[in-house]
C-alpha positions as CSV (number, residue, x, y, z in Angstrom):
1,M,144.2,118.2,306.7
2,T,145.5,117.3,303.1
3,Y,143.6,118.6,300.0
4,I,143.3,117.8,296.2
5,M,143.1,120.7,293.7
6,G,141.2,120.4,290.3
7,I,141.7,122.8,287.6
8,D,139.1,122.9,284.8
9,V,140.1,125.2,281.9
10,G,137.1,125.5,279.5
11,T,135.9,127.3,276.5
12,T,134.3,130.0,278.4
13,G,136.0,130.1,281.8
14,T,138.3,128.4,284.3
15,K,137.2,126.8,287.4
16,V,139.5,125.7,290.4
17,T,138.1,123.5,293.1
18,V,139.8,122.2,296.2
19,F,138.5,118.8,297.8
20,D,139.4,117.1,301.1
21,L,140.4,113.5,300.9
22,N,136.8,112.4,301.6
23,G,135.5,114.2,298.4
24,A,133.9,117.3,300.2
25,M,134.4,120.6,298.4
26,V,136.5,123.0,300.5
27,T,136.7,126.0,298.3
28,Q,136.0,127.0,294.7
29,R,136.7,129.8,292.3
30,Y,135.6,130.6,288.7
31,R,136.5,133.2,286.2
32,S,135.1,133.7,282.8
33,Y,136.7,135.0,279.6
34,E,135.4,136.2,276.3
35,L,135.5,134.1,273.1
36,L,137.3,136.2,270.4
37,T,135.8,136.4,266.9
38,P,138.6,137.9,264.7
39,H,136.8,136.7,261.5
40,P,133.2,135.6,260.8
41,G,132.9,132.0,261.9
42,W,136.1,131.9,263.9
43,R,136.3,131.5,267.7
44,E,139.6,132.0,269.7
45,L,140.7,132.4,273.2
46,D,143.5,134.9,274.3
47,P,146.0,132.5,275.9
48,N,147.3,135.1,278.4
49,E,143.6,135.8,279.6
50,V,143.1,132.1,280.0
51,L,146.3,131.7,282.0
52,E,145.6,134.7,284.1
53,A,142.2,133.3,285.0
54,A,143.7,130.1,286.1
55,Y,146.3,132.0,288.2
56,D,143.6,134.1,289.7
57,C,141.5,131.1,290.6
58,I,144.5,129.2,292.2
59,R,145.5,132.2,294.1
60,G,142.0,132.6,295.4
61,C,141.7,129.1,296.5
62,C,145.1,129.2,298.2
63,A,144.1,132.5,299.9
64,D,141.4,130.5,301.8
65,G,144.2,128.8,303.7
66,V,144.6,125.5,301.9
67,G,147.6,126.2,299.6
68,A,150.3,124.7,301.8
69,K,148.2,121.5,302.3
70,I,147.5,120.7,298.6
71,R,149.1,117.4,297.8
72,S,147.8,116.7,294.3
73,V,146.7,118.8,291.4
74,S,144.6,117.7,288.3
75,V,144.2,119.7,285.1
76,S,141.5,119.3,282.6
77,A,141.8,121.6,279.6
78,Q,140.1,121.7,276.3
79,G,142.4,121.5,273.2
80,G,145.6,121.9,275.1
81,G,144.4,125.2,276.6
82,L,146.8,125.7,279.3
83,G,150.5,125.2,280.0
84,F,152.7,125.6,283.0
85,D,156.5,125.0,283.4
86,R,158.9,124.8,286.4
87,Q,159.7,128.5,286.2
88,R,156.1,129.4,286.2
89,R,156.1,130.9,282.8
90,G,153.2,130.6,280.3
91,G,151.1,132.3,277.8
92,A,152.8,133.7,274.8
93,G,156.3,133.6,276.3
94,Q,155.5,136.0,279.1
95,Q,157.2,135.6,282.4
96,H,154.6,135.1,285.2
97,G,155.2,135.4,289.0
98,Q,154.8,132.7,291.5
99,L,151.3,131.4,292.4
């Protein structure tokens, strides 16, 4: 079976969902994170926390046995909230291991 992964990086949490090609949900993970308030009226996210939430959710879904069968990934992120590169680095220049 072939699967599609959707990654939704939001203001208060990240959700990763895997679907089969008929649109049925196969597995899903969610992890929330805190909004930081460094000054009155300001709201920020810790980019490393957001990235780790995404990695944890992806790993969790892949642990359900679908990882090698995922053929497409779609990412939705608010305000450019998530970045990956080919060396799997992200978040404030830190090196991250493989998914």
